[in-house]
Residue frames as a rotation matrix with the C-alpha (Angstrom) as fourth column:
UNK 1
0.246 -0.844 -0.477 -35.54
-0.349 -0.537 0.768 -45.91
-0.904 -0.022 -0.427 76.36
UNK 2
-0.489 -0.419 0.765 -35.13
0.462 0.619 0.635 -48.32
-0.739 0.665 -0.109 73.48
UNK 3
0.382 0.735 0.560 -37.96
0.895 -0.143 -0.423 -46.60
-0.231 0.663 -0.712 71.61
UNK 4
0.840 -0.123 -0.529 -36.36
-0.078 -0.991 0.107 -43.17
-0.538 -0.049 -0.842 72.08
UNK 5
-0.177 -0.982 0.071 -33.01
-0.171 0.102 0.980 -44.53
-0.969 0.162 -0.186 70.85
UNK 6
-0.307 0.127 0.943 -34.63
0.811 0.554 0.189 -45.96
-0.498 0.823 -0.273 67.72
UNK 7
0.748 0.651 0.127 -36.44
0.636 -0.650 -0.415 -42.71
-0.188 0.392 -0.901 67.00
UNK 8
0.562 -0.598 -0.571 -33.20
-0.251 -0.781 0.572 -40.77
-0.788 -0.178 -0.589 67.46
UNK 9
-0.469 -0.735 0.490 -31.40
0.191 0.458 0.868 -43.04
-0.863 0.501 -0.074 65.00
UNK 10
0.056 0.597 0.801 -34.21
0.961 0.186 -0.205 -42.65
-0.271 0.781 -0.563 62.51
UNK 11
0.892 0.271 -0.361 -34.10
0.227 -0.961 -0.160 -38.87
-0.390 0.061 -0.919 62.82
UNK 12
0.105 -0.943 -0.315 -30.34
-0.338 -0.332 0.881 -38.84
-0.935 0.014 -0.353 62.31
UNK 13
-0.509 -0.256 0.822 -30.64
0.567 0.619 0.543 -41.08
-0.648 0.743 -0.170 59.28
UNK 14
0.451 0.771 0.449 -33.42
0.873 -0.278 -0.401 -38.95
-0.184 0.573 -0.799 57.88
UNK 15
0.756 -0.226 -0.615 -31.36
-0.092 -0.966 0.242 -35.77
-0.648 -0.126 -0.751 58.49
UNK 16
-0.324 -0.937 0.132 -28.33
-0.090 0.169 0.981 -37.31
-0.942 0.306 -0.139 56.78
UNK 17
-0.240 0.339 0.910 -30.56
0.883 0.466 0.059 -38.34
-0.404 0.817 -0.411 53.88
UNK 18
0.814 0.571 -0.106 -31.92
0.505 -0.786 -0.356 -34.79
-0.287 0.236 -0.929 53.58
UNK 19
0.413 -0.740 -0.530 -28.41
-0.341 -0.666 0.664 -33.33
-0.844 -0.094 -0.528 53.66
UNK 20
-0.526 -0.611 0.592 -27.23
0.279 0.533 0.799 -35.78
-0.803 0.585 -0.110 50.99
UNK 21
0.073 0.659 0.749 -30.19
0.978 0.100 -0.184 -35.05
-0.196 0.746 -0.637 48.72
UNK 22
0.870 0.218 -0.443 -29.82
0.208 -0.976 -0.072 -31.31
-0.448 -0.030 -0.894 49.32
UNK 23
-0.027 -0.972 -0.235 -26.11
-0.216 -0.223 0.950 -31.53
-0.976 0.076 -0.204 48.44
UNK 24
-0.519 -0.136 0.844 -26.93
0.649 0.579 0.493 -33.47
-0.556 0.804 -0.212 45.32
UNK 25
0.496 0.814 0.302 -29.65
0.849 -0.381 -0.367 -31.01
-0.184 0.438 -0.880 44.39
UNK 26
0.694 -0.319 -0.645 -27.35
-0.134 -0.938 0.321 -28.01
-0.707 -0.136 -0.694 44.97
UNK 27
-0.414 -0.885 0.213 -24.64
0.034 0.219 0.975 -29.69
-0.910 0.411 -0.060 42.85
UNK 28
-0.245 0.395 0.885 -27.15
0.925 0.370 0.091 -30.25
-0.292 0.841 -0.456 40.04
UNK 29
0.800 0.568 -0.192 -28.33
0.515 -0.815 -0.265 -26.62
-0.307 0.113 -0.945 40.21
UNK 30
0.365 -0.761 -0.536 -24.80
-0.311 -0.642 0.701 -25.27
-0.878 -0.089 -0.471 40.19
UNK 31
-0.576 -0.541 0.613 -23.78
0.325 0.537 0.779 -27.63
-0.750 0.647 -0.133 37.35
UNK 32
0.152 0.747 0.647 -26.91
0.953 0.062 -0.296 -26.66
-0.261 0.661 -0.703 35.43
UNK 33
0.858 0.131 -0.497 -26.24
0.111 -0.991 -0.070 -22.91
-0.502 0.005 -0.865 35.81
UNK 34
-0.078 -0.973 -0.216 -22.59
-0.312 -0.182 0.932 -23.40
-0.947 0.140 -0.289 34.79
UNK 35
-0.500 -0.079 0.862 -23.62
0.637 0.640 0.429 -25.47
-0.586 0.764 -0.270 31.79
UNK 36
0.558 0.781 0.280 -26.18
0.794 -0.405 -0.453 -22.91
-0.240 0.475 -0.847 30.71
UNK 37
0.661 -0.394 -0.639 -23.65
-0.235 -0.917 0.321 -20.08
-0.712 -0.062 -0.699 31.01
UNK 38
-0.417 -0.872 0.255 -21.17
-0.054 0.304 0.951 -22.11
-0.907 0.383 -0.174 29.03
UNK 39
-0.201 0.461 0.864 -23.76
0.894 0.447 -0.031 -22.85
-0.401 0.766 -0.502 26.34
UNK 40
0.832 0.512 -0.213 -24.80
0.422 -0.834 -0.355 -19.19
-0.359 0.206 -0.910 26.17
UNK 41
0.293 -0.812 -0.505 -21.14
-0.387 -0.584 0.714 -18.13
-0.874 -0.014 -0.485 25.86
UNK 42
-0.600 -0.491 0.631 -20.48
0.281 0.610 0.741 -20.72
-0.749 0.622 -0.228 23.17
UNK 43
0.238 0.778 0.582 -23.62
0.915 0.021 -0.403 -19.65
-0.326 0.628 -0.706 21.31
UNK 44
0.838 0.062 -0.543 -22.57
-0.003 -0.993 -0.118 -16.00
-0.546 0.101 -0.831 21.35
UNK 45
-0.177 -0.976 -0.123 -19.09
-0.333 -0.058 0.941 -16.94
-0.926 0.208 -0.315 20.14
UNK 46
-0.500 0.065 0.863 -20.54
0.667 0.665 0.336 -19.06
-0.552 0.744 -0.376 17.31
UNK 47
0.589 0.796 0.140 -22.94
0.731 -0.451 -0.511 -16.30
-0.344 0.403 -0.848 16.37
UNK 48
0.538 -0.500 -0.679 -20.11
-0.356 -0.864 0.355 -13.70
-0.764 0.050 -0.643 16.21
UNK 49
-0.511 -0.792 0.333 -18.04
-0.061 0.420 0.905 -16.10
-0.857 0.442 -0.263 14.11
UNK 50
-0.150 0.557 0.817 -20.92
0.891 0.434 -0.132 -16.71
-0.428 0.708 -0.562 11.73
UNK 51
0.823 0.470 -0.318 -21.59
0.342 -0.858 -0.384 -12.97
-0.454 0.207 -0.867 11.37
UNK 52
0.165 -0.859 -0.484 -17.90
-0.486 -0.498 0.718 -12.29
-0.858 0.117 -0.500 10.65
UNK 53
-0.596 -0.340 0.728 -17.82
0.345 0.710 0.614 -15.13
-0.725 0.617 -0.305 8.12
UNK 54
0.363 0.799 0.480 -20.89
0.865 -0.098 -0.491 -13.67
-0.345 0.594 -0.727 6.36
UNK 55
0.789 -0.092 -0.607 -19.25
-0.118 -0.993 -0.004 -10.25
-0.603 0.075 -0.795 6.32
UNK 56
-0.264 -0.965 0.003 -16.02
-0.331 0.093 0.939 -11.73
-0.906 0.247 -0.344 4.92
UNK 57
-0.362 0.223 0.905 -17.98
0.742 0.657 0.135 -13.58
-0.565 0.720 -0.403 2.24
UNK 58
0.732 0.681 0.015 -19.83
0.579 -0.611 -0.540 -10.38
-0.359 0.404 -0.842 1.26
UNK 59
0.467 -0.657 -0.592 -16.54
-0.466 -0.752 0.467 -8.50
-0.752 0.058 -0.657 1.07
UNK 60
-0.514 -0.661 0.547 -15.07
0.082 0.596 0.799 -11.27
-0.854 0.456 -0.252 -1.10
UNK 61
0.120 0.670 0.733 -18.03
0.904 0.231 -0.360 -11.07
-0.410 0.706 -0.578 -3.47
UNK 62
0.902 0.207 -0.378 -17.66
0.114 -0.960 -0.255 -7.28
-0.416 0.187 -0.890 -3.69
UNK 63
0.103 -0.959 -0.263 -13.91
-0.462 -0.280 0.842 -7.54
-0.881 0.035 -0.472 -4.22
UNK 64
-0.409 -0.195 0.892 -14.35
0.537 0.739 0.407 -10.12
-0.738 0.645 -0.197 -6.96
UNK 65
0.574 0.697 0.430 -16.76
0.786 -0.322 -0.527 -7.80
-0.228 0.641 -0.733 -8.77
UNK 66
0.772 -0.340 -0.537 -14.30
-0.233 -0.938 0.258 -4.95
-0.591 -0.074 -0.803 -8.30
UNK 67
-0.265 -0.924 0.275 -11.46
-0.059 0.300 0.952 -6.99
-0.963 0.236 -0.134 -9.78
UNK 68
-0.112 0.296 0.949 -13.49
0.903 0.429 -0.027 -7.75
-0.415 0.853 -0.315 -12.90
UNK 69
0.889 0.452 0.067 -14.43
0.444 -0.821 -0.358 -4.08
-0.106 0.348 -0.931 -13.29
UNK 70
0.502 -0.777 -0.381 -10.82
-0.365 -0.589 0.720 -2.98
-0.784 -0.222 -0.580 -12.63
UNK 71
-0.305 -0.628 0.716 -9.47
0.397 0.600 0.695 -5.44
-0.866 0.496 0.066 -15.20
UNK 72
0.326 0.533 0.781 -11.79
0.938 -0.083 -0.335 -4.02
-0.113 0.842 -0.527 -17.85
UNK 73
0.969 0.020 -0.247 -10.81
0.034 -0.998 0.052 -0.46
-0.246 -0.059 -0.968 -16.93
UNK 74
0.157 -0.987 -0.015 -7.13
-0.173 -0.042 0.984 -1.35
-0.972 -0.152 -0.178 -17.06
UNK 75
-0.245 -0.225 0.943 -7.44
0.786 0.523 0.329 -2.89
-0.567 0.822 0.049 -20.51
UNK 76
0.687 0.552 0.472 -9.23
0.720 -0.605 -0.340 0.21
0.098 0.574 -0.813 -21.71
UNK 77
0.830 -0.395 -0.394 -6.59
-0.106 -0.804 0.584 2.40
-0.548 -0.443 -0.710 -20.10
UNK 78
-0.147 -0.986 0.074 -3.64
-0.157 0.097 0.983 0.78
-0.976 0.133 -0.170 -21.90
UNK 79
0.186 0.291 0.938 -5.35
0.715 0.615 -0.332 0.19
-0.674 0.733 -0.094 -25.25
UNK 80
0.914 0.187 -0.360 -4.91
-0.077 -0.791 -0.607 3.61
-0.398 0.582 -0.709 -26.98
UNK 81
0.571 -0.724 0.388 -2.11
0.783 0.337 -0.523 3.69
0.248 0.602 0.759 -29.58
UNK 82
-0.162 -0.583 0.796 -1.15
0.114 -0.812 -0.572 7.20
0.980 -0.002 0.198 -28.41
UNK 83
-0.258 -0.003 -0.966 -0.44
0.911 0.333 -0.244 7.51
0.323 -0.943 -0.083 -24.69
UNK 84
0.639 0.668 -0.382 -1.52
0.767 -0.595 0.242 10.28
-0.065 -0.447 -0.892 -22.33
UNK 85
0.275 -0.574 -0.771 1.65
0.086 -0.784 0.615 12.36
-0.958 -0.235 -0.166 -22.98
UNK 86
0.649 0.145 -0.747 1.50
-0.623 -0.461 -0.632 12.09
-0.436 0.875 -0.209 -26.76
UNK 87
-0.478 -0.868 -0.135 3.97
-0.811 0.377 0.448 9.25
-0.338 0.324 -0.884 -27.30
UNK 88
0.026 0.429 -0.903 3.42
-0.745 0.611 0.269 5.91
0.667 0.665 0.336 -29.07
UNK 89
0.557 0.254 0.790 2.29
-0.786 0.467 0.404 3.04
-0.266 -0.847 0.460 -26.91
UNK 90
0.988 -0.141 0.057 4.16
0.152 0.920 -0.362 0.59
-0.002 0.366 0.931 -29.14
UNK 91
0.291 -0.932 0.217 7.51
0.206 -0.161 -0.965 2.33
0.934 0.325 0.145 -28.57
UNK 92
0.913 0.209 -0.350 8.31
0.360 -0.010 0.933 1.84
0.192 -0.978 -0.084 -24.86
UNK 93
0.168 -0.946 -0.276 12.01
0.952 0.083 0.295 2.71
-0.256 -0.312 0.915 -25.23
UNK 94
-0.160 -0.186 0.969 11.46
0.560 -0.826 -0.066 6.22
0.813 0.532 0.237 -26.60
UNK 95
-0.925 -0.371 0.076 11.54
0.153 -0.549 -0.822 9.15
0.347 -0.749 0.565 -24.19
UNK 96
-0.587 0.783 0.206 7.76
-0.743 -0.420 -0.520 9.46
-0.321 -0.458 0.829 -24.11
UNK 97
-0.312 0.412 -0.856 6.77
-0.614 0.600 0.512 6.04
0.725 0.686 0.065 -25.39
UNK 98
-0.972 -0.009 -0.237 5.01
0.137 0.794 -0.593 3.10
0.193 -0.608 -0.770 -23.80
UNK 99
-0.148 0.989 -0.025 1.43
0.541 0.102 0.835 2.40
0.828 0.110 -0.550 -22.83
UNK 100
0.252 0.352 0.901 -0.38
-0.362 -0.829 0.426 4.43
0.898 -0.433 -0.082 -20.19
UNK 101
0.968 0.076 -0.238 0.35
0.165 0.519 0.839 1.95
0.187 -0.851 0.490 -17.42
UNK 102
0.152 -0.987 -0.054 4.08
0.963 0.160 -0.218 2.29
0.223 -0.019 0.975 -18.08
UNK 103
-0.168 -0.215 0.962 3.74
0.193 -0.964 -0.182 6.06
0.967 0.155 0.203 -18.12
UNK 104
0.706 0.499 0.502 2.08
-0.383 -0.327 0.864 6.06
0.596 -0.802 -0.040 -14.66
UNK 105
0.873 -0.392 -0.290 4.61
0.486 0.660 0.572 3.63
-0.033 -0.641 0.767 -13.19
UNK 106
-0.067 -0.942 0.329 7.53
0.911 -0.193 -0.365 5.58
0.407 0.276 0.871 -14.58
UNK 107
0.142 0.196 0.970 6.02
0.044 -0.981 0.191 8.86
0.989 0.015 -0.148 -13.45
UNK 108
0.401 0.021 0.916 6.01
-0.867 -0.313 0.387 7.88
0.295 -0.949 -0.107 -9.78
UNK 109
-0.273 -0.573 -0.773 8.60
-0.175 0.819 -0.546 5.24
0.946 -0.014 -0.324 -8.86
UNK 110
0.733 0.661 -0.164 7.76
-0.008 0.249 0.968 3.36
0.681 -0.708 0.188 -5.69
UNK 111
0.659 -0.549 -0.514 11.19
0.722 0.270 0.637 3.69
-0.211 -0.791 0.574 -4.10
UNK 112
0.808 -0.467 -0.360 13.97
-0.422 -0.884 0.201 6.22
-0.412 -0.010 -0.911 -3.63
UNK 113
0.439 -0.692 0.573 16.72
0.736 0.643 0.212 5.50
-0.515 0.328 0.792 -6.19
UNK 114
0.594 -0.254 -0.764 18.90
-0.270 -0.957 0.109 8.56
-0.758 0.142 -0.637 -6.86
UNK 115
-0.477 -0.874 0.092 21.49
-0.249 0.235 0.940 6.59
-0.843 0.426 -0.329 -8.84
UNK 116
-0.353 0.441 0.825 18.88
0.807 0.589 0.030 5.16
-0.473 0.677 -0.564 -11.18
UNK 117
0.725 0.655 -0.215 17.36
0.481 -0.704 -0.523 8.58
-0.494 0.276 -0.825 -11.77
UNK 118
0.238 -0.719 -0.653 20.75
-0.468 -0.674 0.571 10.15
-0.851 0.170 -0.497 -12.58
UNK 119
-0.690 -0.480 0.542 21.40
0.160 0.630 0.760 7.33
-0.706 0.611 -0.358 -15.04
UNK 120
0.078 0.824 0.560 18.00
0.921 0.156 -0.358 7.86
-0.382 0.544 -0.747 -16.64
UNK 121
0.763 0.179 -0.621 18.61
0.085 -0.980 -0.178 11.63
-0.640 0.083 -0.763 -16.84
UNK 122
-0.218 -0.937 -0.272 22.05
-0.387 -0.173 0.906 11.10
-0.896 0.303 -0.325 -18.39
UNK 123
-0.593 0.072 0.802 20.61
0.599 0.705 0.380 8.73
-0.538 0.706 -0.461 -21.01
UNK 124
0.506 0.849 0.149 17.88
0.763 -0.361 -0.536 11.24
-0.402 0.385 -0.831 -21.85
UNK 125
0.563 -0.358 -0.745 20.38
-0.283 -0.930 0.234 14.12
-0.777 0.079 -0.625 -22.22
UNK 126
-0.512 -0.841 0.172 22.70
-0.170 0.296 0.940 12.01
-0.842 0.452 -0.295 -24.34
UNK 127
-0.264 0.469 0.843 19.87
0.827 0.559 -0.052 10.95
-0.496 0.683 -0.536 -26.64
UNK 128
0.788 0.585 -0.191 19.22
0.418 -0.737 -0.531 14.62
-0.451 0.339 -0.825 -27.49
UNK 129
0.463 -0.648 0.604 22.75
0.785 -0.018 -0.620 15.17
0.412 0.761 0.501 -28.77
UNK 130
0.866 -0.163 0.473 23.90
-0.298 -0.927 0.226 17.70
0.402 -0.336 -0.852 -26.16
UNK 131
-0.179 -0.946 -0.272 27.32
0.143 0.248 -0.958 17.90
0.973 -0.210 0.090 -24.51
UNK 132
0.793 0.494 -0.357 26.92
0.369 0.077 0.926 17.12
0.485 -0.866 -0.121 -20.85
UNK 133
0.012 -0.786 0.618 29.05
-0.371 -0.577 -0.728 19.45
0.928 -0.221 -0.299 -18.67
UNK 134
-0.940 -0.285 0.186 27.83
-0.273 0.307 -0.912 18.18
0.203 -0.908 -0.367 -15.31
UNK 135
0.185 0.961 -0.205 25.03
-0.166 0.236 0.957 16.34
0.969 -0.143 0.203 -13.57
UNK 136
-0.843 -0.536 -0.044 24.73
0.000 0.082 -0.997 16.58
0.537 -0.840 -0.069 -9.81
UNK 137
0.331 0.925 0.184 22.47
-0.381 -0.047 0.923 16.18
0.863 -0.376 0.337 -6.81
UNK 138
-0.450 -0.440 0.777 22.50
-0.886 0.109 -0.451 14.86
0.114 -0.891 -0.439 -3.28
UNK 139
-0.149 0.367 -0.918 22.06
-0.106 0.917 0.384 11.13
0.983 0.155 -0.098 -2.79
UNK 140
-0.256 0.162 0.953 20.19
-0.921 -0.339 -0.190 10.91
0.292 -0.927 0.236 0.56
UNK 141
0.427 0.527 -0.735 19.62
-0.377 0.843 0.385 7.14
0.822 0.112 0.558 0.47
UNK 142
-0.182 -0.593 -0.784 22.16
0.562 0.592 -0.578 6.52
0.807 -0.546 0.226 3.28
UNK 143
-0.992 -0.119 0.041 20.69
0.038 -0.595 -0.803 9.18
0.120 -0.795 0.595 5.61
UNK 144
-0.344 0.908 -0.238 17.38
0.898 0.244 -0.365 10.03
-0.274 -0.340 -0.900 7.18
UNK 145
-0.707 -0.012 -0.707 17.21
0.038 -0.999 -0.021 13.45
-0.706 -0.042 0.707 5.49
UNK 146
-0.839 0.464 -0.283 14.79
-0.389 -0.150 0.909 12.40
0.380 0.873 0.306 2.81
UNK 147
-0.237 0.860 0.451 11.11
-0.916 -0.043 -0.399 11.86
-0.324 -0.508 0.798 3.42
UNK 148
-0.968 -0.050 -0.248 10.00
-0.130 0.940 0.316 8.23
0.217 0.338 -0.916 3.50
UNK 149
-0.493 0.859 0.139 6.34
-0.369 -0.061 -0.927 9.00
-0.788 -0.509 0.347 4.21
UNK 150
-0.212 0.548 0.809 3.39
0.635 0.706 -0.312 7.70
-0.742 0.448 -0.498 2.18
UNK 151
0.687 0.519 -0.509 3.04
0.026 -0.717 -0.697 10.95
-0.726 0.465 -0.506 0.16
UNK 152
0.813 -0.416 0.407 4.85
0.460 0.031 -0.887 12.15
0.357 0.909 0.216 -2.95
UNK 153
0.571 -0.705 -0.422 8.54
0.352 -0.255 0.901 12.85
-0.742 -0.662 0.102 -2.20
UNK 154
0.949 -0.196 -0.246 11.04
-0.312 -0.676 -0.667 15.08
-0.035 0.710 -0.703 -3.99
UNK 155
0.359 -0.910 0.208 14.49
0.771 0.414 0.483 14.31
-0.526 -0.013 0.850 -5.48
UNK 156
0.806 -0.101 -0.583 16.35
-0.249 -0.952 -0.179 17.55
-0.537 0.289 -0.793 -6.33
UNK 157
0.242 -0.756 0.609 19.05
0.850 0.467 0.242 17.64
-0.467 0.459 0.756 -9.08
UNK 158
0.498 -0.158 -0.853 21.08
-0.383 -0.922 -0.053 19.99
-0.778 0.353 -0.520 -11.27
UNK 159
0.217 -0.559 0.800 22.71
0.785 0.587 0.197 19.66
-0.580 0.586 0.566 -14.68
UNK 160
0.253 -0.225 -0.941 24.58
-0.451 -0.888 0.091 21.75
-0.856 0.401 -0.326 -17.25
UNK 161
0.201 -0.127 0.971 24.69
0.729 0.682 -0.062 21.03
-0.654 0.720 0.229 -20.99
UNK 162
-0.289 -0.305 -0.907 25.97
-0.382 -0.832 0.401 22.77
-0.878 0.463 0.124 -24.11
UNK 163
-0.328 0.227 0.917 24.49
0.816 0.557 0.154 22.68
-0.475 0.799 -0.368 -27.67
UNK 164
-0.948 0.078 0.310 23.20
0.153 -0.742 0.653 24.91
0.280 0.666 0.691 -30.45
UNK 165
-0.711 0.687 0.149 19.87
-0.668 -0.595 -0.446 26.69
-0.217 -0.417 0.882 -29.93
UNK 166
0.011 0.803 -0.596 17.62
-0.814 0.353 0.461 24.23
0.580 0.480 0.658 -31.83
UNK 167
-0.267 -0.163 -0.950 18.94
0.195 0.956 -0.219 21.29
0.944 -0.244 -0.224 -29.79
UNK 168
-0.995 -0.086 -0.050 18.51
0.071 -0.269 -0.961 23.17
0.069 -0.959 0.274 -26.49
UNK 169
-0.438 0.899 -0.023 14.95
-0.899 -0.438 0.006 24.04
-0.005 0.023 1.000 -27.49
UNK 170
0.120 0.466 -0.877 14.24
-0.464 0.807 0.366 20.38
0.878 0.363 0.313 -28.35
UNK 171
-0.676 -0.447 -0.586 15.80
0.289 0.571 -0.768 19.26
0.678 -0.688 -0.257 -25.05
UNK 172
-0.901 0.367 0.231 13.49
-0.407 -0.529 -0.745 21.48
-0.151 -0.765 0.626 -23.01
UNK 173
-0.012 0.925 -0.381 10.47
-0.956 0.101 0.274 20.07
0.292 0.367 0.883 -24.86
UNK 174
-0.090 -0.150 -0.985 11.74
-0.133 0.982 -0.137 16.54
0.987 0.119 -0.109 -24.29
UNK 175
-0.947 -0.298 -0.119 12.11
0.089 0.114 -0.989 17.15
0.308 -0.948 -0.081 -20.57
UNK 176
-0.550 0.816 0.179 8.51
-0.809 -0.466 -0.358 18.33
-0.208 -0.341 0.917 -20.38
UNK 177
0.312 0.725 -0.614 7.26
-0.877 0.468 0.107 15.26
0.365 0.505 0.782 -22.23
UNK 178
-0.626 -0.700 -0.344 9.44
-0.513 0.702 -0.495 12.72
0.587 -0.134 -0.798 -20.41
UNK 179
0.294 0.707 -0.643 7.69
0.102 0.646 0.756 9.77
0.950 -0.288 0.118 -18.73
UNK 180
-0.237 -0.430 -0.871 9.89
0.948 0.095 -0.305 10.49
0.214 -0.898 0.385 -15.71
UNK 181
0.791 0.601 0.113 8.34
0.572 -0.793 0.211 13.56
0.217 -0.102 -0.971 -14.01
UNK 182
-0.361 -0.917 -0.170 10.79
0.933 -0.356 -0.058 16.41
-0.007 -0.180 0.984 -14.22
UNK 183
0.820 0.567 -0.082 10.01
0.572 -0.819 0.053 19.91
-0.037 -0.090 -0.995 -12.97
UNK 184
-0.182 -0.868 0.462 12.43
0.767 -0.419 -0.485 22.64
0.615 0.266 0.742 -14.09
UNK 185
0.414 0.287 -0.864 12.76
0.845 -0.473 0.248 25.03
-0.338 -0.833 -0.439 -11.15
UNK 186
0.471 -0.322 -0.821 15.33
-0.311 -0.932 0.187 27.39
-0.825 0.168 -0.539 -12.76
UNK 187
0.478 -0.370 0.797 16.87
0.828 0.492 -0.268 27.51
-0.293 0.788 0.541 -16.21
UNK 188
0.498 -0.412 -0.763 19.74
-0.227 -0.911 0.344 29.78
-0.837 0.002 -0.547 -17.17
UNK 189
0.653 -0.230 0.722 20.95
0.734 0.429 -0.527 30.03
-0.189 0.874 0.448 -20.79
UNK 190
0.448 -0.611 -0.653 24.25
-0.289 -0.790 0.540 31.70
-0.846 -0.053 -0.530 -21.73
UNK 191
-0.417 -0.755 0.507 26.42
0.354 0.379 0.855 31.89
-0.837 0.536 0.109 -24.86
UNK 192
-0.663 0.135 -0.736 25.80
-0.669 -0.547 0.503 32.44
-0.335 0.826 0.453 -28.56
UNK 193
0.346 0.926 -0.149 23.03
-0.896 0.279 -0.345 30.89
-0.278 0.253 0.927 -30.67
UNK 194
0.484 -0.214 -0.848 25.36
-0.496 0.732 -0.468 28.22
0.721 0.647 0.248 -32.01
UNK 195
-0.371 -0.661 -0.653 26.99
0.325 0.566 -0.758 27.47
0.870 -0.493 0.005 -28.69
UNK 196
0.208 0.590 0.780 24.58
-0.624 -0.534 0.570 27.77
0.753 -0.605 0.257 -25.79
UNK 197
-0.839 -0.362 -0.407 25.02
0.099 0.634 -0.767 26.52
0.536 -0.684 -0.496 -22.23
UNK 198
0.173 0.965 0.196 21.93
-0.355 -0.125 0.927 25.50
0.919 -0.230 0.321 -20.33
UNK 199
-0.909 -0.415 -0.045 22.09
-0.080 0.280 -0.957 25.33
0.410 -0.866 -0.287 -16.53
UNK 200
0.049 0.995 -0.091 19.07
-0.329 0.102 0.939 23.70
0.943 -0.016 0.332 -14.89
UNK 201
-0.942 -0.073 0.328 17.98
-0.332 0.350 -0.876 23.07
-0.051 -0.934 -0.353 -11.33
UNK 202
-0.130 0.925 -0.357 14.96
-0.680 0.179 0.711 20.81
0.721 0.335 0.606 -11.09
UNK 203
-0.578 0.035 0.815 13.31
-0.681 0.530 -0.506 18.00
-0.449 -0.848 -0.283 -9.17
UNK 204
-0.434 0.480 -0.762 11.71
-0.348 0.691 0.634 14.62
0.831 0.540 -0.133 -9.78
UNK 205
-0.031 0.590 0.807 9.47
-0.998 -0.059 0.005 12.58
0.051 -0.806 0.590 -7.54
UNK 206
-0.689 -0.003 -0.725 8.76
-0.094 0.992 0.086 9.18
0.719 0.127 -0.683 -6.09
UNK 207
0.046 0.781 0.622 5.92
-0.941 -0.176 0.290 7.74
0.336 -0.599 0.727 -4.02
UNK 208
-0.833 -0.410 0.373 6.42
-0.522 0.804 -0.283 4.71
-0.184 -0.431 -0.884 -1.73
UNK 209
-0.615 0.576 -0.539 4.27
-0.116 0.610 0.784 1.75
0.780 0.544 -0.308 -2.69
UNK 210
0.072 0.731 0.678 1.07
-0.958 -0.138 0.250 1.19
0.277 -0.668 0.691 -0.75
UNK 211
-0.907 -0.404 -0.117 1.31
-0.336 0.864 -0.375 -1.83
0.252 -0.301 -0.920 1.51
UNK 212
0.124 0.976 -0.177 -1.72
-0.678 0.213 0.704 -4.06
0.725 0.033 0.688 1.62
UNK 213
-0.850 -0.432 0.301 -2.13
-0.500 0.484 -0.718 -5.89
0.164 -0.761 -0.628 4.92
UNK 214
-0.016 0.810 -0.587 -4.38
-0.099 0.583 0.807 -8.80
0.995 0.071 0.071 5.79
UNK 215
-0.481 -0.116 0.869 -5.51
-0.818 -0.298 -0.492 -8.48
0.316 -0.947 0.049 9.42
UNK 216
-0.590 0.309 -0.746 -6.48
0.367 0.926 0.093 -11.34
0.719 -0.219 -0.659 11.67
UNK 217
-0.110 0.688 0.718 -9.62
-0.720 -0.553 0.420 -10.84
0.686 -0.470 0.556 13.75
UNK 218
-0.944 -0.160 -0.289 -9.85
0.087 0.724 -0.685 -12.53
0.318 -0.672 -0.669 17.18
UNK 219
-0.006 0.998 0.068 -13.42
-0.199 -0.068 0.978 -13.49
0.980 -0.007 0.199 18.05
UNK 220
-0.951 -0.302 0.062 -14.08
-0.103 0.123 -0.987 -13.11
0.291 -0.945 -0.148 21.74
């Protein structure tokens, strides 16, 4: 009986030892698989990050080259003494003066400013020596009735002036050459040659500035 008891104890110890080693082995296998998956995931993450960094670097190199090319083109664009509408680049305060960059910026303001345009129009008319009878339009800045999209938007207006024929003729030419874009929709002239009244309905334009955004990329 003693011998059987000893053998039973040995078997139980051996069984416990096997269970312990099996548990340890299973833990090592599970830990190894988890570690491998974690390493693979981290490797993929690092690889994506590296690829995006390379792409960003290439974009930066291309953008730097574009900036240099754009700078040269801009200098060439503003260098002529006579601008694109026939005015002098060195006389920015005249009705058609200023360099080409100023002409472009004045041609399409980046925001809706009805009051500023009316002031500009009044100054232009006054500079031509006409008698201003009226200047009008609808200021839509406090309402949602004007378009605030990214395209070119319209600002309508009307005015009435009086002057002799040569001055009226010169005014119409000046309006066409103005750095501020002015389209005459209708023009009605009444009176005698020495005392004409010009009634105009027209429109000018503005284009909202382009917004450049820097996006953040989440690497997953």
